[in-house]
C-alpha positions as CSV (number, residue, x, y, z in Angstrom):
1,M,125.7,117.4,135.0
2,Y,122.3,117.7,136.6
3,I,120.7,119.3,133.6
4,A,122.0,116.5,131.4
5,L,120.7,113.8,133.8
6,H,117.3,115.6,134.0
7,T,117.1,115.7,130.2
8,L,118.1,112.1,129.9
9,V,115.4,111.0,132.3
10,R,112.8,113.0,130.3
11,L,114.1,111.5,127.0
12,C,114.0,108.0,128.4
13,R,110.3,108.2,128.9
14,A,109.7,107.7,125.2
15,P,110.4,104.0,124.3
16,A,111.9,104.8,120.9
17,V,114.3,107.3,122.4
18,A,115.2,104.9,125.2
19,H,116.0,102.3,122.5
20,A,118.2,104.7,120.7
21,L,120.0,105.7,123.9
22,A,120.5,102.0,124.8
23,A,122.2,101.6,121.4
24,L,124.6,104.4,122.4
25,N,125.6,102.5,125.5
26,C,124.3,105.1,127.9
27,V,124.1,102.4,130.6
28,T,127.8,102.4,131.3
29,A,127.9,106.2,131.8
30,L,124.9,105.9,134.2
31,L,126.5,103.1,136.1
32,R,129.6,105.3,136.6
33,V,127.4,108.1,137.9
34,L,125.9,105.6,140.4
35,R,129.4,104.5,141.5
36,D,131.2,107.9,141.6
37,H,128.8,110.7,142.3
38,E,126.8,112.3,145.1
39,P,123.2,111.3,146.0
40,R,121.3,113.7,143.8
41,A,123.1,112.6,140.7
42,R,122.8,108.9,141.8
43,R,119.0,109.4,142.1
44,L,118.7,110.8,138.6
45,A,121.0,108.1,137.2
46,M,118.9,105.4,138.8
47,E,115.7,106.8,137.5
48,A,117.2,106.9,134.0
49,L,118.3,103.3,134.4
50,R,114.8,102.3,135.5
51,L,113.3,103.9,132.3
52,L,116.1,102.5,130.1
53,G,115.7,99.1,131.6
54,R,112.3,98.7,129.8
55,D,114.3,98.3,126.6
56,E,115.7,94.8,126.0
57,A,119.1,96.1,124.8
58,A,119.6,98.3,127.8
59,L,118.5,95.5,130.1
60,A,121.1,93.2,128.5
61,Q,123.7,95.9,129.1
62,L,122.7,96.2,132.8
63,V,123.4,92.5,133.1
64,L,126.5,92.6,131.0
65,F,128.1,95.4,132.9
66,D,127.1,93.9,136.3
67,A,124.8,96.6,137.6
68,L,123.6,94.5,140.5
69,P,126.5,95.4,142.9
70,L,125.7,99.1,142.3
71,V,121.9,98.7,142.7
72,L,121.8,96.5,145.9
73,P,123.6,99.1,148.2
74,C,121.0,101.7,147.1
75,L,118.4,99.6,148.9
76,Y,120.0,100.5,152.3
77,G,119.5,104.3,151.8
78,D,116.8,106.5,153.1
79,D,116.2,108.6,150.0
80,P,112.6,107.5,148.9
81,A,113.2,108.4,145.2
82,L,116.4,106.5,145.0
83,L,114.9,103.5,146.8
84,V,111.9,103.3,144.5
85,S,114.0,103.5,141.3
86,A,116.5,101.0,142.7
87,V,113.7,98.5,143.5
88,H,112.2,98.9,140.0
89,V,115.7,98.3,138.5
90,L,116.0,95.2,140.7
91,A,112.6,94.0,139.5
92,L,113.8,94.4,135.9
93,L,116.9,92.3,136.7
94,A,115.0,89.6,138.6
95,D,114.6,87.3,135.6
96,R,118.2,87.4,134.6
97,C,119.9,87.8,138.0
98,G,117.6,86.2,140.4
99,D,120.2,84.0,142.0
100,A,122.6,86.9,142.4
101,I,119.8,89.0,144.0
102,L,119.1,86.2,146.4
103,A,122.8,85.7,147.2
104,G,123.4,89.4,147.7
105,G,120.7,89.7,150.3
106,G,118.2,91.6,148.2
107,V,115.1,89.8,149.4
108,P,115.4,90.4,153.1
109,V,116.1,94.1,152.5
110,L,113.0,94.3,150.3
111,L,110.9,92.6,153.0
112,S,112.2,95.0,155.6
113,H,111.1,97.9,153.5
114,L,107.7,96.3,153.1
115,A,107.4,95.8,156.9
116,Q,107.7,99.6,157.4
117,P,104.4,101.3,157.9
118,V,103.1,103.6,155.1
119,A,103.9,106.9,156.8
120,G,102.7,109.3,154.1
121,P,102.5,109.5,150.4
122,R,106.2,109.2,149.9
123,M,106.3,105.6,151.2
124,L,103.4,104.3,149.1
125,P,105.4,104.1,145.8
126,L,108.1,102.3,147.6
127,H,105.7,99.6,148.9
128,I,104.2,99.3,145.5
129,A,107.6,98.9,143.9
130,V,108.7,96.3,146.5
131,C,105.5,94.3,145.9
132,E,106.2,94.4,142.1
133,A,109.8,93.3,142.7
134,L,108.9,90.5,145.0
135,T,106.2,89.2,142.6
136,R,108.7,89.2,139.7
137,M,111.3,87.5,141.9
138,S,108.9,84.8,143.1
139,Q,108.4,83.8,139.4
140,H,112.1,82.9,139.3
141,D,112.4,79.2,140.2
142,A,115.3,79.5,142.7
143,M,113.7,82.4,144.5
144,A,110.3,80.8,144.8
145,M,111.9,78.0,146.9
Protein backbone atom coordinates (compact mmCIF):
# COMPACT_ATOMS: atom_id res chain seq x y z
CA MET A 1 0.00 0.00 0.00
CA TYR A 2 2.85 2.38 0.79
CA ILE A 3 4.24 2.13 -2.71
CA ALA A 4 0.83 2.95 -4.16
CA LEU A 5 0.43 5.94 -1.84
CA HIS A 6 3.94 7.23 -2.60
CA THR A 7 3.21 6.90 -6.32
CA LEU A 8 -0.12 8.67 -5.91
CA VAL A 9 1.55 11.58 -4.09
CA ARG A 10 4.11 11.94 -6.87
CA LEU A 11 1.43 11.76 -9.56
CA CYS A 12 -0.75 14.36 -7.84
CA ARG A 13 2.00 16.96 -8.19
CA ALA A 14 1.06 17.38 -11.87
CA PRO A 15 -2.21 19.37 -12.11
CA ALA A 16 -3.46 17.47 -15.16
CA VAL A 17 -2.92 14.13 -13.46
CA ALA A 18 -4.53 15.41 -10.25
CA HIS A 19 -7.58 16.42 -12.27
CA ALA A 20 -7.77 12.95 -13.85
CA LEU A 21 -7.40 11.29 -10.44
CA ALA A 22 -10.15 13.50 -9.03
CA ALA A 23 -12.39 12.35 -11.85
CA LEU A 24 -11.72 8.76 -10.73
CA ASN A 25 -12.97 9.56 -7.20
CA CYS A 26 -9.64 8.86 -5.49
CA VAL A 27 -10.73 11.16 -2.66
CA THR A 28 -13.02 8.52 -1.14
CA ALA A 29 -10.24 5.91 -1.05
CA LEU A 30 -7.85 8.41 0.55
CA LEU A 31 -10.45 9.33 3.17
CA ARG A 32 -10.81 5.63 4.02
CA VAL A 33 -7.04 5.42 4.49
CA LEU A 34 -7.23 8.42 6.85
CA ARG A 35 -9.96 6.73 8.83
CA ASP A 36 -8.75 3.12 8.92
CA HIS A 37 -4.96 2.91 8.65
CA GLU A 38 -1.83 3.54 10.66
CA PRO A 39 0.04 6.88 10.89
CA ARG A 40 2.46 6.35 8.01
CA ALA A 41 -0.34 5.60 5.56
CA ARG A 42 -2.40 8.48 6.98
CA ARG A 43 0.52 10.87 6.42
CA LEU A 44 0.78 9.84 2.76
CA ALA A 45 -2.98 9.98 2.23
CA MET A 46 -3.19 13.47 3.74
CA GLU A 47 -0.36 14.67 1.49
CA ALA A 48 -2.19 13.24 -1.53
CA LEU A 49 -5.39 15.00 -0.44
CA ARG A 50 -3.46 18.25 -0.07
CA LEU A 51 -2.19 17.96 -3.63
CA LEU A 52 -5.53 16.77 -5.02
CA GLY A 53 -7.35 19.58 -3.22
CA ARG A 54 -5.88 22.11 -5.64
CA ASP A 55 -8.27 20.65 -8.24
CA GLU A 56 -11.82 22.01 -8.04
CA ALA A 57 -13.45 18.61 -8.59
CA ALA A 58 -11.39 17.00 -5.82
CA LEU A 59 -12.12 19.91 -3.48
CA ALA A 60 -15.83 19.46 -4.14
CA GLN A 61 -15.47 15.77 -3.28
CA LEU A 62 -13.69 16.63 -0.03
CA VAL A 63 -16.70 18.73 0.92
CA LEU A 64 -19.25 16.22 -0.40
CA PHE A 65 -17.74 13.26 1.44
CA ASP A 66 -17.34 15.30 4.65
CA ALA A 67 -13.57 15.20 5.03
CA LEU A 68 -13.52 17.72 7.85
CA PRO A 69 -14.20 15.22 10.71
CA LEU A 70 -11.22 13.21 9.49
CA VAL A 71 -8.92 16.22 9.04
CA LEU A 72 -9.57 18.04 12.32
CA PRO A 73 -8.33 15.21 14.60
CA CYS A 74 -5.04 15.19 12.70
CA LEU A 75 -4.35 18.66 14.10
CA TYR A 76 -3.90 17.15 17.56
CA GLY A 77 -1.08 14.82 16.57
CA ASP A 78 2.64 15.31 16.89
CA ASP A 79 3.72 14.14 13.43
CA PRO A 80 4.97 17.33 11.69
CA ALA A 81 4.41 15.99 8.15
CA LEU A 82 0.82 14.97 8.92
CA LEU A 83 0.16 18.27 10.69
CA VAL A 84 1.43 20.39 7.79
CA SER A 85 -0.63 18.49 5.22
CA ALA A 86 -3.72 18.56 7.45
CA VAL A 87 -3.40 22.32 7.94
CA HIS A 88 -3.07 22.81 4.17
CA VAL A 89 -6.19 20.69 3.57
CA LEU A 90 -8.01 22.71 6.21
CA ALA A 91 -6.97 25.90 4.42
CA LEU A 92 -8.36 24.52 1.16
CA LEU A 93 -11.66 23.74 2.87
CA ALA A 94 -11.91 27.14 4.61
CA ASP A 95 -13.99 28.82 1.91
CA ARG A 96 -16.58 26.06 1.82
CA CYS A 97 -16.53 24.76 5.40
CA GLY A 98 -15.52 27.80 7.43
CA ASP A 99 -18.43 27.56 9.85
CA ALA A 100 -17.80 23.85 10.45
CA ILE A 101 -14.10 24.50 11.06
CA LEU A 102 -15.01 27.16 13.58
CA ALA A 103 -17.62 24.93 15.25
CA GLY A 104 -15.19 21.99 15.32
CA GLY A 105 -12.60 23.96 17.24
CA GLY A 106 -10.08 24.22 14.41
CA VAL A 107 -9.11 27.84 15.00
CA PRO A 108 -7.95 27.48 18.63
CA VAL A 109 -5.91 24.40 17.72
CA LEU A 110 -4.25 26.28 14.85
CA LEU A 111 -3.48 29.18 17.16
CA SER A 112 -1.95 26.80 19.70
CA HIS A 113 0.37 25.44 17.00
CA LEU A 114 1.32 28.96 16.06
CA ALA A 115 2.12 29.77 19.69
CA GLN A 116 4.75 27.01 19.81
CA PRO A 117 8.31 28.24 19.29
CA VAL A 118 10.01 27.35 16.03
CA ALA A 119 12.29 24.62 17.35
CA GLY A 120 14.11 23.66 14.20
CA PRO A 121 13.48 23.34 10.50
CA ARG A 122 10.65 20.82 10.93
CA MET A 123 8.38 23.33 12.68
CA LEU A 124 8.81 26.20 10.22
CA PRO A 125 6.62 24.62 7.49
CA LEU A 126 3.92 24.08 10.12
CA HIS A 127 3.98 27.74 11.14
CA ILE A 128 3.81 28.82 7.50
CA ALA A 129 0.88 26.47 6.84
CA VAL A 130 -0.95 27.71 9.94
CA CYS A 131 -0.49 31.33 8.85
CA GLU A 132 -1.85 30.47 5.41
CA ALA A 133 -4.83 28.64 6.87
CA LEU A 134 -5.66 31.43 9.31
CA THR A 135 -5.38 34.01 6.52
CA ARG A 136 -7.79 32.04 4.32
CA MET A 137 -10.16 31.53 7.22
CA SER A 138 -10.12 35.21 8.12
CA GLN A 139 -11.44 35.94 4.65
CA HIS A 140 -14.53 33.92 5.52
CA ASP A 141 -17.19 36.28 6.92
CA ALA A 142 -18.25 34.22 9.95
CA MET A 143 -14.68 33.50 10.99
CA ALA A 144 -13.54 37.11 10.69
CA MET A 145 -16.02 38.08 13.39
